[in-house]
Backbone as XML, in Angstrom:
<?xml version="1.0"?>
<chain id="A" units="angstrom">
  <residue number="1" name="MET">
    <atom name="N" x="-137.865" y="138.211" z="-42.399"/>
    <atom name="CA" x="-138.182" y="137.254" z="-43.427"/>
    <atom name="C" x="-136.971" y="137.082" z="-44.330"/>
  </residue>
  <residue number="2" name="VAL">
    <atom name="N" x="-136.659" y="135.864" z="-44.646"/>
    <atom name="CA" x="-135.493" y="135.553" z="-45.460"/>
    <atom name="C" x="-135.939" y="135.337" z="-46.902"/>
  </residue>
  <residue number="3" name="ASN">
    <atom name="N" x="-135.248" y="135.970" z="-47.839"/>
    <atom name="CA" x="-135.539" y="135.791" z="-49.252"/>
    <atom name="C" x="-134.729" y="134.608" z="-49.757"/>
  </residue>
  <residue number="4" name="THR">
    <atom name="N" x="-135.333" y="133.420" z="-49.733"/>
    <atom name="CA" x="-134.609" y="132.205" z="-50.114"/>
    <atom name="C" x="-134.290" y="132.171" z="-51.601"/>
  </residue>
  <residue number="5" name="LEU">
    <atom name="N" x="-135.128" y="132.790" z="-52.424"/>
    <atom name="CA" x="-134.853" y="132.827" z="-53.871"/>
    <atom name="C" x="-133.570" y="133.606" z="-54.151"/>
  </residue>
  <residue number="6" name="SER">
    <atom name="N" x="-133.398" y="134.713" z="-53.448"/>
    <atom name="CA" x="-132.192" y="135.514" z="-53.620"/>
    <atom name="C" x="-130.954" y="134.750" z="-53.142"/>
  </residue>
  <residue number="7" name="ILE">
    <atom name="N" x="-131.099" y="134.054" z="-52.031"/>
    <atom name="CA" x="-129.963" y="133.268" z="-51.517"/>
    <atom name="C" x="-129.600" y="132.170" z="-52.512"/>
  </residue>
  <residue number="8" name="ALA">
    <atom name="N" x="-130.609" y="131.478" z="-53.030"/>
    <atom name="CA" x="-130.349" y="130.405" z="-53.999"/>
    <atom name="C" x="-129.677" y="130.959" z="-55.251"/>
  </residue>
  <residue number="9" name="SER">
    <atom name="N" x="-130.114" y="132.115" z="-55.713"/>
    <atom name="CA" x="-129.500" y="132.730" z="-56.895"/>
    <atom name="C" x="-128.044" y="133.097" z="-56.627"/>
  </residue>
  <residue number="10" name="ASP">
    <atom name="N" x="-127.793" y="133.675" z="-55.451"/>
    <atom name="CA" x="-126.412" y="134.041" z="-55.107"/>
    <atom name="C" x="-125.512" y="132.811" z="-55.026"/>
  </residue>
  <residue number="11" name="LEU">
    <atom name="N" x="-126.028" y="131.744" z="-54.446"/>
    <atom name="CA" x="-125.235" y="130.519" z="-54.342"/>
    <atom name="C" x="-124.984" y="129.912" z="-55.720"/>
  </residue>
  <residue number="12" name="SER">
    <atom name="N" x="-125.990" y="129.971" z="-56.585"/>
    <atom name="CA" x="-125.814" y="129.455" z="-57.954"/>
    <atom name="C" x="-124.753" y="130.242" z="-58.696"/>
  </residue>
  <residue number="13" name="GLU">
    <atom name="N" x="-124.780" y="131.545" z="-58.549"/>
    <atom name="CA" x="-123.784" y="132.390" z="-59.203"/>
    <atom name="C" x="-122.386" y="132.145" z="-58.654"/>
  </residue>
  <residue number="14" name="ALA">
    <atom name="N" x="-122.306" y="131.684" z="-57.410"/>
    <atom name="CA" x="-121.004" y="131.411" z="-56.798"/>
    <atom name="C" x="-120.457" y="130.054" z="-57.218"/>
  </residue>
  <residue number="15" name="GLY">
    <atom name="N" x="-121.259" y="129.282" z="-57.973"/>
    <atom name="CA" x="-120.745" y="128.022" z="-58.489"/>
    <atom name="C" x="-121.376" y="126.784" z="-57.900"/>
  </residue>
  <residue number="16" name="ILE">
    <atom name="N" x="-122.329" y="126.922" z="-57.013"/>
    <atom name="CA" x="-123.005" y="125.761" z="-56.434"/>
    <atom name="C" x="-124.150" y="125.374" z="-57.370"/>
  </residue>
  <residue number="17" name="GLU">
    <atom name="N" x="-124.320" y="124.083" z="-57.591"/>
    <atom name="CA" x="-125.389" y="123.625" z="-58.480"/>
    <atom name="C" x="-126.745" y="124.080" z="-57.946"/>
  </residue>
  <residue number="18" name="ARG">
    <atom name="N" x="-127.648" y="124.372" z="-58.885"/>
    <atom name="CA" x="-128.949" y="124.973" z="-58.531"/>
    <atom name="C" x="-129.739" y="124.140" z="-57.509"/>
  </residue>
  <residue number="19" name="PRO">
    <atom name="N" x="-129.874" y="122.808" z="-57.642"/>
    <atom name="CA" x="-130.643" y="122.049" z="-56.637"/>
    <atom name="C" x="-130.030" y="122.150" z="-55.239"/>
  </residue>
  <residue number="20" name="HIS">
    <atom name="N" x="-128.689" y="122.138" z="-55.187"/>
    <atom name="CA" x="-128.014" y="122.259" z="-53.890"/>
    <atom name="C" x="-128.201" y="123.664" z="-53.312"/>
  </residue>
  <residue number="21" name="ALA">
    <atom name="N" x="-128.120" y="124.657" z="-54.175"/>
    <atom name="CA" x="-128.301" y="126.039" z="-53.727"/>
    <atom name="C" x="-129.706" y="126.242" z="-53.169"/>
  </residue>
  <residue number="22" name="GLU">
    <atom name="N" x="-130.703" y="125.665" z="-53.845"/>
    <atom name="CA" x="-132.081" y="125.781" z="-53.357"/>
    <atom name="C" x="-132.264" y="125.070" z="-52.018"/>
  </residue>
  <residue number="23" name="ALA">
    <atom name="N" x="-131.638" y="123.912" z="-51.867"/>
    <atom name="CA" x="-131.735" y="123.172" z="-50.605"/>
    <atom name="C" x="-131.103" y="123.967" z="-49.464"/>
  </residue>
  <residue number="24" name="ILE">
    <atom name="N" x="-129.965" y="124.560" z="-49.716"/>
    <atom name="CA" x="-129.297" y="125.368" z="-48.694"/>
    <atom name="C" x="-130.148" y="126.583" z="-48.335"/>
  </residue>
  <residue number="25" name="ALA">
    <atom name="N" x="-130.700" y="127.246" z="-49.337"/>
    <atom name="CA" x="-131.524" y="128.428" z="-49.095"/>
    <atom name="C" x="-132.785" y="128.062" z="-48.293"/>
  </residue>
  <residue number="26" name="ASN">
    <atom name="N" x="-133.389" y="126.941" z="-48.636"/>
    <atom name="CA" x="-134.571" y="126.498" z="-47.889"/>
    <atom name="C" x="-134.224" y="126.171" z="-46.442"/>
  </residue>
  <residue number="27" name="ALA">
    <atom name="N" x="-133.066" y="125.568" z="-46.229"/>
    <atom name="CA" x="-132.641" y="125.259" z="-44.856"/>
    <atom name="C" x="-132.424" y="126.536" z="-44.061"/>
  </residue>
  <residue number="28" name="ILE">
    <atom name="N" x="-131.831" y="127.533" z="-44.667"/>
    <atom name="CA" x="-131.618" y="128.819" z="-43.986"/>
    <atom name="C" x="-132.957" y="129.461" z="-43.650"/>
  </residue>
  <residue number="29" name="GLY">
    <atom name="N" x="-133.896" y="129.432" z="-44.594"/>
    <atom name="CA" x="-135.217" y="130.005" z="-44.353"/>
    <atom name="C" x="-135.948" y="129.289" z="-43.243"/>
  </residue>
  <residue number="30" name="THR">
    <atom name="N" x="-135.854" y="127.971" z="-43.196"/>
    <atom name="CA" x="-136.514" y="127.192" z="-42.139"/>
    <atom name="C" x="-135.927" y="127.519" z="-40.776"/>
  </residue>
  <residue number="31" name="ARG">
    <atom name="N" x="-134.632" y="127.620" z="-40.689"/>
    <atom name="CA" x="-133.985" y="127.938" z="-39.410"/>
    <atom name="C" x="-134.391" y="129.327" z="-38.926"/>
  </residue>
  <residue number="32" name="GLN">
    <atom name="N" x="-134.501" y="130.264" z="-39.832"/>
    <atom name="CA" x="-134.907" y="131.619" z="-39.462"/>
    <atom name="C" x="-136.328" y="131.607" z="-38.908"/>
  </residue>
  <residue number="33" name="GLU">
    <atom name="N" x="-137.220" y="130.833" z="-39.530"/>
    <atom name="CA" x="-138.598" y="130.730" z="-39.045"/>
    <atom name="C" x="-138.641" y="130.077" z="-37.663"/>
  </residue>
  <residue number="34" name="ASP">
    <atom name="N" x="-137.781" y="129.069" z="-37.438"/>
    <atom name="CA" x="-137.726" y="128.419" z="-36.130"/>
    <atom name="C" x="-137.321" y="129.400" z="-35.046"/>
  </residue>
  <residue number="35" name="VAL">
    <atom name="N" x="-136.350" y="130.243" z="-35.344"/>
    <atom name="CA" x="-135.885" y="131.234" z="-34.370"/>
    <atom name="C" x="-137.006" y="132.214" z="-34.051"/>
  </residue>
  <residue number="36" name="ALA">
    <atom name="N" x="-137.719" y="132.676" z="-35.066"/>
    <atom name="CA" x="-138.822" y="133.614" z="-34.851"/>
    <atom name="C" x="-139.918" y="132.961" z="-34.020"/>
  </residue>
  <residue number="37" name="THR">
    <atom name="N" x="-140.201" y="131.691" z="-34.269"/>
    <atom name="CA" x="-141.230" y="130.976" z="-33.496"/>
    <atom name="C" x="-140.802" y="130.829" z="-32.047"/>
  </residue>
  <residue number="38" name="LYS">
    <atom name="N" x="-139.538" y="130.512" z="-31.807"/>
    <atom name="CA" x="-139.050" y="130.367" z="-30.435"/>
    <atom name="C" x="-139.144" y="131.690" z="-29.684"/>
  </residue>
  <residue number="39" name="ASP">
    <atom name="N" x="-138.808" y="132.790" z="-30.340"/>
    <atom name="CA" x="-138.921" y="134.098" z="-29.694"/>
    <atom name="C" x="-140.365" y="134.402" z="-29.340"/>
  </residue>
  <residue number="40" name="PHE">
    <atom name="N" x="-141.286" y="134.061" z="-30.235"/>
    <atom name="CA" x="-142.706" y="134.289" z="-29.986"/>
    <atom name="C" x="-143.173" y="133.455" z="-28.795"/>
  </residue>
  <residue number="41" name="VAL">
    <atom name="N" x="-142.751" y="132.201" z="-28.744"/>
    <atom name="CA" x="-143.149" y="131.318" z="-27.644"/>
    <atom name="C" x="-142.592" y="131.840" z="-26.321"/>
  </residue>
  <residue number="42" name="ARG">
    <atom name="N" x="-141.365" y="132.303" z="-26.325"/>
    <atom name="CA" x="-140.781" y="132.858" z="-25.096"/>
    <atom name="C" x="-141.559" y="134.077" z="-24.615"/>
  </residue>
  <residue number="43" name="ALA">
    <atom name="N" x="-141.966" y="134.922" z="-25.536"/>
    <atom name="CA" x="-142.746" y="136.103" z="-25.166"/>
    <atom name="C" x="-144.100" y="135.695" z="-24.586"/>
  </residue>
  <residue number="44" name="GLU">
    <atom name="N" x="-144.732" y="134.702" z="-25.171"/>
    <atom name="CA" x="-146.024" y="134.229" z="-24.668"/>
    <atom name="C" x="-145.868" y="133.624" z="-23.277"/>
  </residue>
  <residue number="45" name="ILE">
    <atom name="N" x="-144.820" y="132.849" z="-23.066"/>
    <atom name="CA" x="-144.586" y="132.246" z="-21.752"/>
    <atom name="C" x="-144.352" y="133.334" z="-20.710"/>
  </residue>
  <residue number="46" name="SER">
    <atom name="N" x="-143.600" y="134.340" z="-21.064"/>
    <atom name="CA" x="-143.345" y="135.442" z="-20.144"/>
    <atom name="C" x="-144.647" y="136.139" z="-19.754"/>
  </residue>
  <residue number="47" name="THR">
    <atom name="N" x="-145.514" y="136.368" z="-20.733"/>
    <atom name="CA" x="-146.805" y="137.000" z="-20.461"/>
    <atom name="C" x="-147.652" y="136.128" z="-19.543"/>
  </residue>
  <residue number="48" name="LEU">
    <atom name="N" x="-147.670" y="134.837" z="-19.801"/>
    <atom name="CA" x="-148.453" y="133.926" z="-18.972"/>
    <atom name="C" x="-147.903" y="133.849" z="-17.551"/>
  </residue>
  <residue number="49" name="GLU">
    <atom name="N" x="-146.587" y="133.884" z="-17.405"/>
    <atom name="CA" x="-145.986" y="133.875" z="-16.073"/>
    <atom name="C" x="-146.408" y="135.109" z="-15.282"/>
  </residue>
  <residue number="50" name="THR">
    <atom name="N" x="-146.400" y="136.251" z="-15.934"/>
    <atom name="CA" x="-146.805" y="137.487" z="-15.272"/>
    <atom name="C" x="-148.258" y="137.408" z="-14.823"/>
  </residue>
  <residue number="51" name="ARG">
    <atom name="N" x="-149.132" y="136.917" z="-15.698"/>
    <atom name="CA" x="-150.546" y="136.792" z="-15.334"/>
    <atom name="C" x="-150.734" y="135.813" z="-14.183"/>
  </residue>
  <residue number="52" name="LEU">
    <atom name="N" x="-149.989" y="134.718" z="-14.184"/>
    <atom name="CA" x="-150.110" y="133.725" z="-13.126"/>
    <atom name="C" x="-149.666" y="134.288" z="-11.783"/>
  </residue>
  <residue number="53" name="VAL">
    <atom name="N" x="-148.565" y="135.020" z="-11.772"/>
    <atom name="CA" x="-148.084" y="135.619" z="-10.527"/>
    <atom name="C" x="-149.097" y="136.620" z="-9.987"/>
  </residue>
  <residue number="54" name="ARG">
    <atom name="N" x="-149.662" y="137.442" z="-10.861"/>
    <atom name="CA" x="-150.676" y="138.407" z="-10.419"/>
    <atom name="C" x="-151.889" y="137.688" z="-9.831"/>
  </residue>
  <residue number="55" name="TRP">
    <atom name="N" x="-152.319" y="136.628" z="-10.472"/>
    <atom name="CA" x="-153.465" y="135.867" z="-9.987"/>
    <atom name="C" x="-153.161" y="135.251" z="-8.621"/>
  </residue>
  <residue number="56" name="MET">
    <atom name="N" x="-151.959" y="134.712" z="-8.457"/>
    <atom name="CA" x="-151.584" y="134.088" z="-7.193"/>
    <atom name="C" x="-151.513" y="135.119" z="-6.073"/>
  </residue>
  <residue number="57" name="VAL">
    <atom name="N" x="-150.947" y="136.286" z="-6.333"/>
    <atom name="CA" x="-150.859" y="137.334" z="-5.321"/>
    <atom name="C" x="-152.262" y="137.788" z="-4.931"/>
  </residue>
  <residue number="58" name="GLY">
    <atom name="N" x="-153.128" y="137.960" z="-5.903"/>
    <atom name="CA" x="-154.511" y="138.348" z="-5.618"/>
    <atom name="C" x="-155.226" y="137.304" z="-4.787"/>
  </residue>
  <residue number="59" name="THR">
    <atom name="N" x="-154.990" y="136.054" z="-5.080"/>
    <atom name="CA" x="-155.614" y="134.966" z="-4.318"/>
    <atom name="C" x="-155.117" y="134.965" z="-2.872"/>
  </residue>
  <residue number="60" name="VAL">
    <atom name="N" x="-153.840" y="135.201" z="-2.678"/>
    <atom name="CA" x="-153.292" y="135.242" z="-1.314"/>
    <atom name="C" x="-153.921" y="136.392" z="-0.538"/>
  </residue>
  <residue number="61" name="PHE">
    <atom name="N" x="-154.040" y="137.566" z="-1.145"/>
    <atom name="CA" x="-154.671" y="138.696" z="-0.467"/>
    <atom name="C" x="-156.136" y="138.412" z="-0.140"/>
  </residue>
  <residue number="62" name="ALA">
    <atom name="N" x="-156.849" y="137.811" z="-1.072"/>
    <atom name="CA" x="-158.257" y="137.497" z="-0.839"/>
    <atom name="C" x="-158.409" y="136.473" z="0.285"/>
  </residue>
  <residue number="63" name="ALA">
    <atom name="N" x="-157.566" y="135.454" z="0.288"/>
    <atom name="CA" x="-157.634" y="134.435" z="1.337"/>
    <atom name="C" x="-157.272" y="135.042" z="2.691"/>
  </residue>
  <residue number="64" name="SER">
    <atom name="N" x="-156.284" y="135.928" z="2.705"/>
    <atom name="CA" x="-155.912" y="136.590" z="3.963"/>
    <atom name="C" x="-157.061" y="137.449" z="4.476"/>
  </residue>
  <residue number="65" name="GLY">
    <atom name="N" x="-157.717" y="138.162" z="3.593"/>
    <atom name="CA" x="-158.852" y="138.984" z="3.990"/>
    <atom name="C" x="-159.972" y="138.140" z="4.557"/>
  </residue>
  <residue number="66" name="LEU">
    <atom name="N" x="-160.263" y="137.022" z="3.930"/>
    <atom name="CA" x="-161.310" y="136.130" z="4.443"/>
    <atom name="C" x="-160.923" y="135.553" z="5.800"/>
  </residue>
  <residue number="67" name="LEU">
    <atom name="N" x="-159.672" y="135.208" z="5.970"/>
    <atom name="CA" x="-159.214" y="134.663" z="7.248"/>
    <atom name="C" x="-159.355" y="135.700" z="8.355"/>
  </residue>
  <residue number="68" name="PHE">
    <atom name="N" x="-158.928" y="136.926" z="8.119"/>
    <atom name="CA" x="-159.048" y="137.971" z="9.135"/>
    <atom name="C" x="-160.506" y="138.305" z="9.416"/>
  </residue>
  <residue number="69" name="ALA">
    <atom name="N" x="-161.350" y="138.279" z="8.409"/>
    <atom name="CA" x="-162.782" y="138.523" z="8.615"/>
    <atom name="C" x="-163.386" y="137.418" z="9.461"/>
  </residue>
  <residue number="70" name="ALA">
    <atom name="N" x="-163.001" y="136.167" z="9.211"/>
    <atom name="CA" x="-163.519" y="135.060" z="9.999"/>
    <atom name="C" x="-163.019" y="135.121" z="11.439"/>
  </residue>
  <residue number="71" name="LEU">
    <atom name="N" x="-161.780" y="135.564" z="11.629"/>
    <atom name="CA" x="-161.228" y="135.639" z="12.976"/>
    <atom name="C" x="-161.909" y="136.731" z="13.816"/>
  </residue>
  <residue number="72" name="ARG">
    <atom name="N" x="-162.474" y="137.730" z="13.194"/>
    <atom name="CA" x="-163.178" y="138.797" z="13.939"/>
    <atom name="C" x="-164.421" y="138.260" z="14.637"/>
  </residue>
  <residue number="73" name="PHE">
    <atom name="N" x="-165.012" y="137.213" z="14.062"/>
    <atom name="CA" x="-166.227" y="136.653" z="14.633"/>
    <atom name="C" x="-165.957" y="135.638" z="15.737"/>
  </residue>
  <residue number="74" name="ILE">
    <atom name="N" x="-164.725" y="135.242" z="15.915"/>
    <atom name="CA" x="-164.383" y="134.302" z="16.987"/>
    <atom name="C" x="-164.065" y="135.110" z="18.236"/>
  </residue>
  <residue number="75" name="PRO">
    <atom name="N" x="-164.773" y="134.812" z="19.333"/>
    <atom name="CA" x="-164.545" y="135.612" z="20.555"/>
    <atom name="C" x="-163.199" y="135.371" z="21.193"/>
  </residue>
</chain>
């Protein structure tokens, strides 16, 4: 979490006008939140990919089992 108030205060003390300092601090805070959201989305996608692969492998095994069971009944 980014402390935008602290950033704005530091920028003001460095000589940047207060409205500009606040705008810069807010932009930094927004970008940090975007990065955190992207990381979260990537983690969720990775989890979903893993679940999908497991489901697909299970489906292939189940279909293979049904096929072999059906072939046993054919003379």
